[in-house]
C-alpha positions as CSV (number, residue, x, y, z in Angstrom):
1,X,-106.0,-8.3,-55.5
2,X,-105.3,-11.9,-54.3
3,X,-101.8,-13.2,-55.0
4,X,-101.6,-16.6,-56.7
5,X,-99.3,-19.6,-55.5
6,X,-96.3,-21.1,-57.3
7,X,-94.4,-24.2,-56.1
8,X,-90.6,-24.2,-55.6
9,X,-88.5,-27.1,-56.8
10,X,-86.6,-28.3,-53.8
11,X,-83.8,-31.2,-53.5
12,X,-82.6,-33.1,-50.7
13,X,-79.3,-32.3,-48.9
14,X,-77.1,-35.2,-47.4
15,X,-77.8,-35.8,-43.9
16,X,-80.6,-33.2,-43.6
17,X,-84.4,-33.0,-44.3
18,X,-85.6,-31.0,-47.3
19,X,-88.8,-28.9,-47.2
20,X,-91.0,-27.9,-50.3
21,X,-93.1,-24.6,-50.0
22,X,-95.1,-22.3,-52.2
23,X,-95.9,-18.6,-52.4
24,X,-98.0,-15.9,-53.5
25,X,-97.6,-14.3,-57.1
26,X,-98.8,-11.1,-58.4
27,X,-98.6,-12.0,-62.0
28,X,-98.3,-15.7,-62.5
29,X,-100.8,-17.1,-65.1
30,X,-102.7,-20.5,-64.5
31,X,-100.7,-21.7,-67.5
32,X,-97.4,-20.9,-66.1
33,X,-98.4,-22.8,-63.0
34,X,-99.6,-25.5,-64.7
35,X,-96.4,-25.7,-66.6
36,X,-94.6,-25.7,-63.4
37,X,-96.8,-28.6,-62.2
38,X,-95.6,-30.5,-65.3
39,X,-92.1,-29.8,-64.4
40,X,-92.6,-31.1,-61.0
41,X,-94.1,-34.4,-62.3
42,X,-91.5,-34.7,-64.8
43,X,-88.8,-34.3,-61.8
44,X,-90.9,-36.7,-59.6
45,X,-90.7,-39.6,-62.3
46,X,-86.7,-38.8,-62.5
47,X,-86.3,-39.0,-58.9
48,X,-88.4,-42.5,-58.9
49,X,-86.3,-43.7,-61.5
50,X,-83.0,-42.4,-59.9
51,X,-84.3,-44.2,-56.6
52,X,-84.8,-47.5,-58.6
53,X,-81.1,-47.0,-60.1
54,X,-79.7,-46.5,-56.6
55,X,-81.5,-49.4,-55.3
56,X,-80.0,-51.5,-58.0
57,X,-76.4,-50.0,-57.3
58,X,-77.0,-50.9,-53.6
59,X,-78.0,-54.8,-54.5
60,X,-74.7,-54.7,-56.6
61,X,-72.5,-53.4,-53.7
62,X,-74.4,-56.0,-51.5
63,X,-73.5,-58.7,-54.1
64,X,-69.8,-57.7,-54.3
65,X,-69.7,-57.7,-50.4
66,X,-71.2,-61.3,-50.4
67,X,-68.7,-62.6,-53.2
68,X,-66.0,-60.6,-51.2
69,X,-67.1,-62.2,-47.8
70,X,-66.8,-65.7,-49.4
71,X,-63.3,-64.9,-50.7
72,X,-62.4,-64.0,-47.4
73,X,-63.6,-67.0,-45.7
74,X,-62.0,-69.0,-48.3
75,X,-58.7,-67.2,-47.5
76,X,-58.8,-67.6,-43.9
77,X,-59.5,-71.3,-44.3
78,X,-56.4,-71.3,-46.6
79,X,-54.6,-69.0,-44.1
80,X,-55.2,-71.6,-41.3
81,X,-53.9,-74.5,-43.5
82,X,-51.0,-72.6,-44.1
83,X,-50.5,-71.9,-40.3
84,X,-50.9,-75.6,-39.9
85,X,-48.2,-76.3,-42.2
86,X,-45.9,-73.8,-40.6
87,X,-46.7,-75.5,-37.4
88,X,-46.1,-79.0,-38.9
89,X,-42.6,-77.8,-40.4
90,X,-41.7,-76.2,-37.2
91,X,-42.3,-79.6,-35.5
92,X,-40.2,-81.4,-38.2
93,X,-37.6,-78.9,-38.3
94,X,-37.1,-79.2,-34.5
95,X,-37.3,-82.9,-34.8
96,X,-34.5,-83.0,-37.3
97,X,-32.4,-80.4,-35.4
98,X,-32.6,-82.8,-32.5
99,X,-31.7,-85.8,-34.7
100,X,-28.7,-83.9,-35.8
101,X,-27.5,-83.3,-32.3
102,X,-27.9,-87.0,-31.7
103,X,-26.1,-87.8,-35.1
104,X,-23.4,-85.6,-33.7
105,X,-23.0,-87.5,-30.7
106,X,-22.8,-90.6,-32.9
107,X,-20.6,-89.2,-35.2
108,X,-18.2,-88.0,-32.5
109,X,-17.9,-91.6,-31.4
110,X,-17.4,-92.8,-34.9
111,X,-14.8,-90.3,-35.4
112,X,-13.1,-91.5,-32.4
113,X,-13.3,-95.0,-33.8
114,X,-11.9,-93.8,-37.0
115,X,-9.2,-91.7,-35.3
116,X,-8.2,-95.0,-33.4
117,X,-8.1,-97.2,-36.3
118,X,-6.0,-94.1,-38.3
119,X,-3.6,-94.7,-35.4
120,X,-3.3,-98.5,-35.6
121,X,-3.1,-98.4,-39.4
122,X,-0.5,-95.6,-39.1
123,X,1.5,-97.9,-36.6
124,X,1.3,-100.8,-39.1
125,X,2.3,-98.7,-42.1
126,X,5.5,-97.6,-40.1
127,X,6.0,-101.5,-39.2
128,X,5.6,-102.3,-43.1
129,X,8.2,-99.5,-43.8
130,X,10.7,-100.6,-41.3
131,X,10.4,-104.4,-42.0
132,X,10.0,-103.9,-45.8
133,X,6.2,-104.4,-46.1
134,X,5.2,-108.2,-46.6
135,X,8.6,-109.6,-46.1
136,X,8.4,-109.6,-42.4
137,X,5.6,-112.3,-42.9
138,X,7.6,-114.6,-45.2
139,X,10.2,-114.4,-42.4
140,X,7.9,-115.6,-39.9
141,X,6.6,-118.3,-42.1
142,X,10.4,-119.6,-43.0
143,X,11.5,-119.5,-39.3
144,X,9.1,-122.5,-38.7
145,X,10.9,-125.6,-37.2
146,X,8.5,-128.1,-38.6
147,X,5.4,-128.2,-41.1
148,X,2.9,-128.0,-38.2
149,X,4.4,-124.8,-36.9
150,X,4.7,-123.6,-40.5
151,X,0.7,-124.0,-40.7
152,X,0.2,-122.3,-37.4
153,X,2.2,-119.6,-38.5
154,X,0.7,-119.2,-42.0
155,X,-2.9,-119.2,-40.5
156,X,-1.6,-116.6,-37.8
157,X,-0.3,-114.3,-40.7
158,X,-3.4,-114.9,-42.7
159,X,-5.6,-113.8,-39.9
160,X,-3.4,-110.8,-39.2
161,X,-3.3,-109.8,-43.0
162,X,-7.3,-110.4,-43.2
163,X,-7.7,-108.5,-39.9
164,X,-5.8,-105.7,-41.4
165,X,-7.7,-105.6,-44.6
166,X,-11.0,-105.7,-42.7
167,X,-9.8,-102.8,-40.6
168,X,-9.2,-101.0,-43.8
169,X,-12.6,-101.8,-45.1
170,X,-14.3,-100.8,-41.9
171,X,-12.6,-97.6,-42.0
172,X,-13.7,-96.8,-45.3
173,X,-17.2,-98.0,-44.6
174,X,-17.2,-95.6,-41.5
175,X,-16.0,-92.7,-43.3
176,X,-18.7,-93.3,-46.2
177,X,-21.4,-93.6,-43.6
178,X,-20.2,-90.6,-41.8
179,X,-20.3,-88.8,-44.8
180,X,-23.9,-90.1,-45.7
181,X,-25.3,-89.4,-42.6
182,X,-24.1,-85.8,-42.6
183,X,-25.1,-85.3,-46.2
184,X,-28.6,-86.8,-45.6
185,X,-29.3,-84.7,-42.5
186,X,-28.1,-81.6,-43.8
187,X,-30.1,-82.2,-46.9
188,X,-33.2,-82.7,-44.8
189,X,-32.7,-79.8,-42.9
190,X,-32.3,-77.7,-45.9
191,X,-35.2,-79.0,-47.6
192,X,-37.2,-78.1,-44.5
193,X,-36.0,-74.8,-44.1
194,X,-36.5,-74.2,-47.9
195,X,-40.4,-75.4,-47.4
196,X,-40.7,-73.1,-44.3
197,X,-39.5,-70.2,-46.5
198,X,-42.1,-70.9,-49.2
199,X,-44.8,-71.6,-46.8
200,X,-44.1,-68.0,-44.9
201,X,-43.8,-66.4,-48.2
202,X,-47.3,-68.0,-49.0
203,X,-48.4,-66.7,-45.6
204,X,-47.2,-63.2,-46.3
205,X,-48.9,-63.1,-49.5
206,X,-52.1,-64.5,-48.0
207,X,-52.2,-61.8,-45.2
208,X,-51.4,-59.2,-48.0
209,X,-54.5,-60.5,-50.0
210,X,-56.5,-60.6,-46.5
211,X,-55.6,-56.7,-46.0
212,X,-56.3,-55.7,-49.5
213,X,-59.6,-57.5,-49.5
214,X,-60.6,-56.1,-46.0
215,X,-60.0,-52.5,-47.4
216,X,-61.7,-53.1,-50.4
217,X,-64.9,-54.6,-48.3
218,X,-64.3,-51.2,-46.0
219,X,-64.5,-49.2,-49.4
220,X,-67.8,-51.3,-50.4
221,X,-69.4,-50.7,-47.1
222,X,-68.7,-47.2,-47.3
223,X,-70.3,-47.1,-51.0
224,X,-73.4,-48.7,-49.6
225,X,-73.8,-46.3,-46.7
226,X,-73.2,-43.4,-49.4
227,X,-75.8,-44.9,-51.7
228,X,-78.1,-45.6,-48.8
229,X,-77.7,-42.0,-47.7
230,X,-78.6,-41.0,-51.2
231,X,-81.6,-43.0,-51.4
232,X,-82.9,-41.6,-48.2
233,X,-82.3,-38.2,-49.5
234,X,-84.1,-39.0,-52.7
235,X,-86.9,-40.6,-51.2
236,X,-87.4,-37.4,-49.1
237,X,-86.9,-35.3,-52.3
238,X,-89.9,-37.4,-53.6
239,X,-91.9,-36.7,-50.8
240,X,-91.1,-32.9,-51.1
241,X,-91.8,-33.0,-54.8
242,X,-95.1,-34.5,-53.9
243,X,-96.1,-31.5,-51.6
244,X,-94.6,-29.3,-54.1
245,X,-97.4,-30.6,-56.5
246,X,-100.0,-30.4,-54.2
247,X,-99.0,-26.7,-53.5
248,X,-99.0,-26.0,-57.3
249,X,-102.5,-27.5,-57.4
250,X,-103.4,-25.4,-54.5
251,X,-101.9,-22.4,-56.5
252,X,-103.8,-23.4,-59.6
253,X,-107.2,-23.5,-57.6
254,X,-106.4,-20.2,-55.8
255,X,-105.5,-18.4,-59.2
256,X,-108.8,-19.7,-60.8
257,X,-110.9,-18.6,-57.9
258,X,-108.9,-15.1,-58.2
259,X,-109.6,-14.8,-61.7
260,X,-113.3,-16.1,-61.2
261,X,-113.6,-13.5,-58.6
262,X,-112.2,-10.6,-61.3
263,X,-114.6,-11.8,-63.8
264,X,-117.2,-11.6,-61.6
265,X,-116.4,-8.2,-60.4
266,X,-115.8,-7.1,-63.9
267,X,-119.4,-8.4,-64.9
268,X,-121.0,-6.8,-62.0
269,X,-119.4,-3.6,-62.8
270,X,-120.2,-3.7,-66.4
271,X,-123.9,-4.4,-65.6
272,X,-123.6,-1.3,-63.1
273,X,-122.2,0.8,-65.6
274,X,-124.9,-0.6,-68.3
275,X,-127.6,0.3,-65.5
276,X,-126.0,3.8,-65.1
277,X,-126.0,4.4,-68.7
278,X,-129.5,3.5,-69.1
279,X,-130.6,5.7,-66.3
280,X,-128.6,8.5,-67.8
281,X,-130.4,8.2,-71.3
282,X,-133.7,7.9,-69.4
283,X,-133.0,11.0,-67.6
284,X,-131.8,12.8,-70.5
285,X,-135.0,11.5,-72.5
286,X,-137.3,12.9,-69.5
287,X,-135.3,16.1,-69.3
288,X,-135.8,16.8,-73.1
289,X,-139.4,16.1,-73.1
290,X,-139.7,18.6,-69.7
291,X,-138.0,21.2,-71.8
292,X,-140.5,21.0,-75.0
293,X,-143.2,22.1,-72.1
294,X,-142.9,25.7,-71.1
295,X,-145.4,25.5,-68.4
296,X,-143.4,22.9,-66.5
297,X,-140.0,23.8,-67.2
298,X,-139.3,25.8,-63.9
299,X,-140.8,23.0,-61.8
300,X,-139.2,20.4,-63.6
301,X,-135.7,22.1,-64.1
302,X,-134.8,21.9,-60.2
303,X,-135.7,18.1,-60.1
304,X,-133.8,17.3,-63.5
305,X,-130.7,19.7,-62.1
306,X,-131.1,17.7,-58.6
307,X,-131.1,14.5,-60.6
308,X,-128.4,15.3,-62.8
309,X,-126.3,16.5,-59.8
310,X,-127.3,13.1,-58.1
311,X,-126.2,11.3,-61.2
312,X,-122.8,12.8,-61.7
313,X,-122.0,12.5,-58.1
314,X,-122.2,8.6,-58.0
315,X,-118.7,7.7,-58.5
316,X,-117.8,4.3,-60.1
317,X,-117.2,1.5,-57.6
318,X,-113.7,1.0,-57.0
319,X,-111.5,-2.2,-58.2
320,X,-110.4,-4.6,-55.5
321,X,-107.7,-3.3,-53.6
322,X,-104.3,-5.4,-54.2
323,X,-102.6,-6.8,-50.9
324,X,-99.3,-7.5,-52.7
325,X,-96.1,-7.8,-50.5
326,X,-93.9,-5.1,-50.5
327,X,-91.2,-7.8,-51.5
328,X,-89.0,-7.5,-48.1
329,X,-88.6,-10.0,-45.3
330,X,-88.7,-9.5,-41.5
331,X,-86.1,-10.9,-39.1
332,X,-87.7,-14.4,-38.1
333,X,-87.2,-14.0,-34.4
334,X,-85.8,-12.1,-31.6
335,X,-82.0,-12.4,-30.6
336,X,-78.5,-11.7,-31.4
337,X,-76.6,-13.0,-34.5
338,X,-74.5,-16.0,-33.3
339,X,-73.1,-17.0,-36.6
340,X,-73.2,-14.9,-40.0
341,X,-73.4,-15.9,-43.6
342,X,-70.6,-17.5,-45.3
343,X,-67.1,-19.2,-44.6
344,X,-67.4,-20.9,-41.2
345,X,-65.0,-24.0,-39.7
346,X,-63.7,-24.5,-43.1
347,X,-67.1,-24.8,-44.8
348,X,-69.7,-22.4,-46.1
349,X,-72.4,-21.4,-43.7
350,X,-75.5,-21.1,-46.1
351,X,-77.6,-19.1,-43.5
352,X,-77.2,-17.0,-40.4
353,X,-78.0,-18.1,-36.6
354,X,-79.9,-16.0,-34.2
355,X,-79.6,-16.8,-30.6
356,X,-81.7,-16.2,-27.6
357,X,-82.8,-17.7,-24.3
358,X,-86.1,-18.7,-23.2
359,X,-89.3,-19.1,-25.0
360,X,-88.5,-17.2,-28.2
361,X,-91.3,-17.2,-31.0
362,X,-90.2,-17.9,-34.7
363,X,-92.3,-16.1,-37.3
364,X,-92.7,-16.2,-41.1
365,X,-90.4,-14.0,-42.9
366,X,-93.1,-13.1,-45.6
367,X,-96.2,-14.5,-46.8
368,X,-96.1,-17.8,-48.2
369,X,-97.1,-21.7,-48.0
370,X,-95.6,-24.2,-45.9
371,X,-95.0,-27.4,-48.2
372,X,-93.1,-29.5,-45.5
373,X,-93.0,-29.2,-41.9
374,X,-90.9,-32.1,-40.3
375,X,-88.2,-33.3,-38.0
376,X,-84.6,-33.9,-39.8
377,X,-81.7,-35.6,-38.2
378,X,-79.4,-32.3,-39.2
379,X,-82.0,-29.5,-39.4
380,X,-84.0,-31.0,-36.3
381,X,-87.6,-29.6,-36.2
382,X,-87.8,-27.2,-39.5
383,X,-90.1,-25.6,-41.7
384,X,-89.6,-24.6,-45.3
385,X,-91.7,-21.9,-46.8
386,X,-91.8,-20.8,-50.3
387,X,-92.7,-17.0,-51.3
388,X,-93.5,-15.5,-54.5
389,X,-93.0,-11.6,-54.2
390,X,-93.0,-9.0,-57.5
391,X,-92.9,-12.0,-59.6
392,X,-89.6,-13.7,-58.1
393,X,-89.4,-16.8,-56.1
394,X,-87.8,-17.2,-52.6
395,X,-87.3,-19.8,-50.2
396,X,-87.0,-19.4,-46.4
397,X,-85.7,-22.2,-43.9
398,X,-86.3,-22.3,-40.3
399,X,-84.3,-25.2,-38.4
400,X,-83.5,-26.3,-34.8
401,X,-87.1,-25.2,-33.7
402,X,-88.1,-26.9,-30.4
403,X,-91.5,-26.7,-31.7
404,X,-93.3,-26.6,-35.2
405,X,-96.7,-24.6,-35.3
406,X,-97.5,-24.8,-38.9
407,X,-97.9,-27.6,-41.1
408,X,-97.5,-28.9,-44.6
409,X,-99.4,-26.9,-47.5
410,X,-100.6,-24.3,-44.7
411,X,-100.7,-20.6,-45.9
412,X,-98.9,-18.2,-43.7
413,X,-98.6,-14.7,-43.3
414,X,-95.7,-12.2,-42.8
415,X,-95.2,-12.3,-38.9
416,X,-97.2,-15.3,-38.3
417,X,-95.9,-17.6,-35.4
418,X,-94.7,-20.9,-36.7
419,X,-92.5,-22.3,-34.2
420,X,-90.3,-21.8,-31.0
421,X,-86.5,-21.5,-31.0
422,X,-85.0,-24.9,-29.9
423,X,-81.8,-26.9,-29.9
424,X,-83.1,-30.2,-31.8
425,X,-81.1,-31.7,-34.8
426,X,-77.3,-31.2,-35.1
427,X,-77.3,-28.1,-33.1
428,X,-75.3,-26.6,-30.2
429,X,-77.1,-24.4,-28.1
430,X,-80.5,-22.9,-28.7
431,X,-80.7,-20.8,-31.7
432,X,-82.7,-20.5,-35.1
433,X,-80.9,-21.5,-38.3
434,X,-82.4,-19.1,-40.9
435,X,-81.8,-19.6,-44.9
436,X,-83.0,-17.7,-47.6
437,X,-82.8,-18.8,-51.0
438,X,-83.3,-16.5,-54.3
439,X,-85.2,-19.3,-56.0
440,X,-85.7,-22.8,-55.5
441,X,-83.5,-24.6,-52.6
442,X,-81.4,-27.3,-54.3
443,X,-79.0,-29.9,-52.8
444,X,-75.8,-27.6,-53.5
445,X,-77.6,-24.5,-51.9
446,X,-76.3,-22.4,-54.9
447,X,-79.3,-20.0,-54.4
448,X,-78.5,-19.1,-50.9
449,X,-77.8,-15.6,-50.0
450,X,-76.9,-13.4,-46.9
451,X,-80.7,-13.1,-45.6
452,X,-79.8,-9.6,-43.5
453,X,-79.6,-7.6,-46.8
454,X,-83.7,-8.4,-47.1
455,X,-84.5,-7.3,-43.7
């Protein structure tokens, strides 16, 4: 009895290509296969919808990157303006400090003048104190011998008094000027330093903003990369589902052919049995008629006996022999186990590695159908095969091959060569990475088991 095909639902792993395959079933009805075909069509629709949503997400992230890039350009311009302000303020502060140094020289000269005036005024004050103040001027005036001398003395005294008054006024003015200059320059320097502090604070904030925006840009680029990776995976999954649907159609066609063959054989058997029954009835009637004629009974008896013997010795045609698999898998290649199933390098190794040197054939571990044979960036040359054994689905994966010898949709037999061991994809040294899944292969590889328990 021929086995019917059933599709295996496959998902796509990040960074690895995925394959779809279908295998034989011993008791899978056409209605069940069509139901699975409908499920695959539904899954394809969901995948296409997810691809569209992912594309929208990618466009959104790209838009955010464009906005952020514009913000960064604007911020760079502001930072350039801030840097120009800092340079301008630095130049003004340097100039102001130079002015302060010059002013210090002027102040020193002015202070010396003030000090000299102070000494002169002190001398005058001491003279006033010794002579009784303005009385000495009166004595000078009264000591004139005539009016003309009096006028001269009056003019001289007036000049001296005016000079003293001017000296005091000039002293006060110089002191005020000195204080004003000091105050003006100090205020200017203070204002510039205050402005510099504000601008530097602004620059620090701008640098922080730039840092934050760059970090955000990095996250957006990582998100875009992740979304694009997901999109690639979903596009590959869509291809897998397309191959899966084709395999289901093939399974349905083969099941229909199988059932048609069974119906044909059944009809042929029914016709044969009817013919045999008809022959037996005719022979029985003939024997009955022979028995009613004594003269011929002896001669006819051997014939009847012979006929009866011949009839009873004719066996019924046997039913078609079943070719169903024992349900076990064979080791897919020669070589030693270089890595087992389970934990490895801090992650889970969802298969086994078989290593050998030279030209090593890879064979199908069981009867099945290849749904996809292609090159993956991680699996390298890889083939996925789906099997249906004793009413249960299995998926086998063969990776890192140097050569693939089976194509999509091809029916393969247990032990049939499908490739050669290699070192393609994400591989370190020649070996075969082999996975066995009890049911569909999915993105989390939750159905993966240790293949060696089936060998």
